[in-house]
N, C-alpha and C positions, 0 to 999 in steps of 0.2 A: 381513711382510704381503704376500700375493700381489697382483700388479697385475691389474686387470680392464681389458679393452680397452673403448674406447668403442663404442657400437653405432650408429655413423653409417651412412649409406647405403652399399651395396656399391660398391666401386670398379669401374672398368671391367674389372679383371682377374678379379673374383670375382662369383659369383651364388649366391643361396640355392638349394640343390639338395636334392631328395628322390630316394631310390633307388626306382624302380618295382619292383613285385613281380616282373615278368617279367625283370628284369636281375639278380636276386639269385643265380641259379644260376651266372652268369658269374664270381662271386667265391668259389665253393665250393672250387675248386682253388687251390693255392698260386700266388701271383704270381711267386715266386722259387724258390729251392732249399729243399726241406724237409729240415731237420736233425731226423731222427726219433730218439726215444729218451727216456730219463728226463732231467729237467733237468740233473742233474750231468754227463751225457754231452753234451747239446746245447750247454751253455756251453763245454765243452772244444773241441768242433768249431768253435764261433763264435770262440773265442780264436785258434785256428789260422787260420781264415779272415781275421780282422782282421789278424793278423801277416803273412799272405801278401799281402793286397790293399792294406794301408796306406791305407784310404779317407780322402778329404779331410774327410768328416763321417760320423758314426755316430749313428743314431737308433733308438729302440725305442718301439713302440706296444703298450700293454697292461700291466696291473698284474702279472699272474702272471709274464709273460716279463721285465718290467723288474726285478721282485724277484730273480729268479734271476740275471739279468745283473749287477745291482748286488752281490748276495751273492758272485758270482764275482770281484769286484773289477775288472770291466770298466767303462769310463767313457764312456757315451754322451754326445754333445753335446746331444741332445734326448731327453727322456723325455715321452711323451704317455700320461696315465693318467686313469682316471675313478673310482678307488677301488672298482672292482667287478671280480670275476672270474666269468665265466659268469653274469652278471647278479646275483651275490650280493655284497653289500657286504663290502669287506675293509679292514684297517687301512691308513691312509695310509703311503706309502713315505717313507723318509728317504734322500734322494738327495745331500745335502750340496751341493745346487745353490746357485749364487749368485743365480739369477733364477727366480722363480716367477710364471707368468701363469695366469689363469683364463679359460676360454672356455665359452660355451654352445653345445652341439651335440647336439640331440635325436637319439635313435635313428633310424637310417635316413636321416640327413641329412648334408650338408656345409654349414656356415654360413659366411657371409662373415667373421663375427667370428673363427671358428676359423682360417680361412685366413690372415687378416691377422696373427694371433698367430704362426702357424707361419712365415709369411714373415719376421716380425721375429726369430724364434728362429734361422732359418737365417742371417740377416744377422749376428746377434750371435755365433753360432758358438762358444758355450761353455756348458757345463752349465746348460741351461734345462729346467725342468719346466713342462709345460702340463697343468694340472688341468682336466679337462673335466666340466662339469655336463651330463650326458646320456650319450653313448656316443662312444668314440674310434675304433672299428674302421675306419670309412671314411676317417679322416684320413690313412691310409697313402697314399691317392691324391694329395692335394695335396702331401704330402711328396715323393712321386716327382717331381712337376713342379717343386718348388722347390729340392731339394737338388742340389748339383753332380754332374756325371757322375763315376762311380767311388765315390760314397757308398754306404753300406750301411744299409738299414732292416730292422729285425727286428720281426716280429710273431708272435703265438702261433697255432698250429694246434691247436685243442682235441683233447686225448687222443692227439695224434700227436707234437708237438714244437714247433719254432719254424721260421719261414720267414725265410730270408735273401734280401733283395731287393737286387741290385746295380743302381744307377741307371745306365741307359744311354739314349742318345737314342731308340731304338725304344720303350723302356718309357715314357719321357716322352710320346711321341706317343700310345701306347696309353692312358695315364692321362688325357691331355687329351681324347681321343676318347670315352672311357668317361664322363667327367664331362660332356661336351657332350651325350651321349645321355640323361643323367639329367633328371628333370622339374624345371623351374624353379619354385621356390616363390614365392608372391605375398607 
């Protein structure tokens, strides 16, 4: 049975955020390196990258990308999914995870609830699935802030491939700045 976080007030670390329309274009280009091609090719590229970098943590955001990574027998520490691919419902993934948490995160937002769960997943640091009621896309941003330097976060780039984000201090600063410019929800 998945665990559900409590919906207490936001901590001093997190705010309820909404992505303003005028900031959406800033996220159109990949945040990291685009691994382009068919899924069978991109997961091979990813396997080589993981072997080379030996990241302290590895996370994937998005159902289609997660399915391909899991099918390739790669083992992310954190999988963030919403049971949708390009806004179409898909079958739930079998991750073999030991821990499953649920979070509410409506489209175009980053909720305190989701951030607290991601924070706990990073602390736990072992096969965690975060099932999002809403949309998971923007949760790459708090993951960048939370994961240790050197970690790898993967997310899908529709019709192009997957994006590999290596967490570095400058990227953590960028993610923090981006989130600080988002609108605070009431």
